[in-house]
N, C-alpha and C positions, 0 to 999 in steps of 0.2 A: 365356454366358447372363447376362441381367440379374438382378438380385437378386431382384425380385418374380417373375421367371418361375421361378427356382429354388423359390421358396415354393410356387408353383402346382403344380409337379411333386411336392414333398413331399405336398401336399393329395391330388393324384391317387392317388400310391401308398397313402397312409393310407386312402382310400376302399376300396381293395381289401384292405388288411391288416385293417381292422376287421370285415370280414366273417367272420373267423376260419375260413377255408377252407383256405388255403395258407400256408405259411411265409413270413416277410417276405423272407428272403434269396432265395427263388424268385421273388417278386413283383417285387423289385428288379431281379434279373437279367433277368426278362422285360421289364420297363419299359425297361431300357437297351438291350436287344438290338433293341428296335423303334425305338430312337432314338439311333442310332449317332453322330448329330452332336454328342450331349452329350459335352464334354470331360471329361478326367480330374478337374480340380478341381471341375467342377460335379458330377460323379458323387459325389465324395467328400462334398461338401457336402450333397447330397440324402441320400445314405445315412446320414451322420452324424446328420442332423436328423431323419430317420424313426426311426432307433434310439434316438435321445435321447428322443422323444416316447413310444415304446414302453416304454422303461424307467420313465417316469413316467406311464404311462397310467392306473393305478388312482387316483393323487391328482389328476391333471388331470381325469379324468372325474367324480370325487367332487365336486370344486370347481364344475364346470359344470353337474352335475345333467342334466336334460333337454336341455340344450344342448350336450352333449358329442358334438359331430359333429366330423369331421376338420378342417374349416376353423377351428372355434373352438378345437379342441385344439392346433392349430399357432399360432394367435394367441396363446393363453395361454402356451404354451412359449416363444414369442418376445416376452413381454411388456416385456422391457426394451429392445427395439429400437423404431424408429420405425415403428409399424404403419400409419400413414397412408401412408408411403413404400412399404411392401411390399404393402399392399392398396389399390392405387391405381386399380384398373379398367381399366388399359391392356391392349393386345393381349397375351395369353399371361400376364397377371398376374391374381391374385384380384380379384374385384369388391370395391368399397369396402365397409367395414363399415358395416352399418346402425346406427341409433341403438338398436335392441333388442339387437343383437349387442354394442355397446359397453357397455350397461348390464350384460349378462350377464358380460362380461369383467371390468368393475369390481367386480361383487360376487364373482366367482371369486377375484380377487386378494387379497381380504381373507378368504377362507374358512379356517377353522381347525378346523372339526368333523370331524377325522379320527379314525377309530378305529385300534386297533392293527394290524389287518390292512392297512388303507390305508398306514400308515406303512412296512410291510414290502413294499409293492407286490405284495400277494398276494390273489388272490380269496379271500373270506370261507370258502367251503367247503373250501378247500385249507388255510388258514391253521391251522384246527384240528388238522389232521394233523401238524403240526410241533411236536414237543415241545421241542425246542432251537431257539430263535429264531436262535442263532448261525449255523445252517446257511442260514437265510433271508438273513441279513446277508451272507453269503458269496456267496450266489447272486445278489445284486443288484450284485456288483462286476462290472467289465468283465473278461472273460477274458484271460489272457496268451496269448502265442503260444509253444507248446511244440513242440520238434522232438526227434527221435530220430536219434542217430548211427548210421549205416548202414554196416557192415563197417569201420569206422574208429573210434578213440577218440573220446570227445566232446571232449577236448582239441585233437585234430587238427581236428575238425568246427568248434570255437570259433575256432580260429586262422584257418581258411579263411574263416569268415564275417566275421571281424575285417578281413581284407584287403580284403573287399568293402564295408567300411563298415558292416556289420551287427553289433551288439553284443549278445551272448547271455551269460547266466549259467548255471552248472549248476543243474539242478533239485535239489530236497532229498532226494527219495526215489529216484528212477530214476537209476542210474550211467550210463545211455545218453543222459539228457535234457539239454537246453539250453532256456533260457526268456528271452523278451524281453517286457518290460511296455509296449514301444512298438509302435505299429502298423507293420507291415513287409510289404513285397511280396516273397515269396521266389521267385516264379515266374521272375523274370528272373535270379536269383542262380546263379552257375555251380555253387556247392556243392550247390545243390538239382538243378539240371539234370543234373549228373554222378552224381547218386544217393548223394552222401555224406550226405545228411540226408533225413528225411521228415518231414512235419508231423504230430504225434501228441501227443495230451494225455498228461500224465504218468501220470495213473491207468491209461490203457490200456497204457502202457509196463509199469507195474509188474504189471498182470495177465499179460502176455506173460512177464515174468521169473519170476513166481510159478508158472507151469506147469512150470518146471524141464524144458524140453524137451530131450530128448537127440537125438543125431545119427541113430539108427536108428529113431526114433519114428514112428509113424502117427498123425497128428493131424487131427481135424476141427474146423473153425471153422464151426459150424452157422449161426448168424445173422451171417454174415460182413460183410453191407453192402458197402462198397467195398473191404473186405479189409486194413484197417490191422493188426489183430492177426495175421492170417494171414501178412503179409509180414514182420512183426516177428520171428514164430516161425521163418519160413523163414530169415531172416538169422542168428538165434541158433543154428539147427541147422547153419549153414555150408553150406547147399545140400544136405544129406544127409537121409535119410529123406523123408518126404512129408507136406506139408499140404494137406488137402482144404479147399475153401471152397464153402459152400452158402448160398444166400439165396433167399427166395421172390421177391425183386425182382431179376429177371434183368438189367435195365438197369444197376442199381448194381453187381451183381456183375461185370458184363462190364468194368468200369473196372479191375479187378485186373490184366488182362493188361498193359495200358500201363504201369501203376504198377510192376509186377513187372520189366518190361523196363528201365525207367530205372534201378531200384534193383539190378538184377543179381541178382534172387531167382529161382532156377531150379527150385525144388521145390514150386511151387505147382500144384495141379490143381483145376479147377472140377468140381463134382459136382452133377448135377440131382436125383439120387435117392440117399438115404441108406439102404442096406440092410445094411452089414457091421455086426457087433456086437463088433469087436476093436480098437477105437481106444485107443491109449496115453493120449491125452488128448481129452477132447470139450468144447470151449469153447462157452459158450452165453451170448452177449449177448443175452438175450431182450427182446422188446419191453417197454417200461416206461413209467413216467410221463413220462420225459424231463427230470425235475427237474434231473438233472446237467448238462443243456445250457442251463439257463435264463441262465447268465452270457453265453453266446454267442448264444443265441436266446430272449430274454425274452418273445417272443410265443407261445411254445409253451404257457405256462401258461394262456393264454386259449382254446386249443384242446382242453384237457383238461376232462372232465366226470366227475362221480361214476359215471355209468353206464359210460363209457369206462374208467375206472379198474378197476371190477369185471370188465370183460371181459378187461382186460390181466392181471390177477391169474389169472384161470381160464387163459388162455393161457400164462402163465408155468408154472403147475403142469403143464400138459400136456406143454411142452416139456422141462421137467426130468425128468419120467418118461421121455420119450422118450431124451433124453441118457443117462440112468442105464441103460437096457437096451441101448445101443449101445456102451458102454463096457466094455473087457475087465476081468476081475477084477484088482484091484491098480492099475488105471488111474485 
């Protein structure tokens, strides 16, 4: 693709992202799926630019004011490049910037009237809920790539990855975890394909370890999603006992089967209805604000509202009560 065509692709994706209806990663995947002719390098450029704009969306929008549309957000983000070359009006390229657009960009470049919430890239109503601004600073950083060693030691996993040219360091808290701060594609790595590692945030690894699961335990992972914690627990139990996985989203839940097969985890069972009240461990990763995912999905903060947050809190309370009544005494 020509450079200008890439920029038009960025604008097209942002048009959908700014509607705040679907996650940006879903929209990017859909965009590329319909355009299989776009090569890997072009996909990476488009994705990186879209995510870069999203990460600076609050400040870019504030600077542009009423002109904060995808086209000008992109132009402002790329202000240090030759915009006349990128917005050249050729086929598949953005149309030439109008005089009014150039004036709006010139004003935005010198804008400095940001308030504290803008500087933290946080919607104002959410900003007030963060008492410790260090959390916001951390959430604005790009997330590392964490993996969990599966049925082997993390040193063995680290060595295997190194032989494939992939360099990871031990995570600070999880004894199973390895971390890379570089962008890596693990799907083609034999260490991944053979089931020796699984992509899993360190926090989720720690949660699995804190469950102190025993080989004979009967465990429920209630809001299992795609089953990351259920699979980790199954491995920690050495395929003994049983881990039930339940989620309202059956499509996500169905992904567990293929993952379990690759990882060699044999004690996972999917459960549509939860009626038993004798679980040794009842794991509840309840629906939440999603703030913990902002490093990886910064667009999520714009799909959250005060009303949604109230509804989430109510749902969490209901789920906690449900979990408590389905866990056996001492569990």
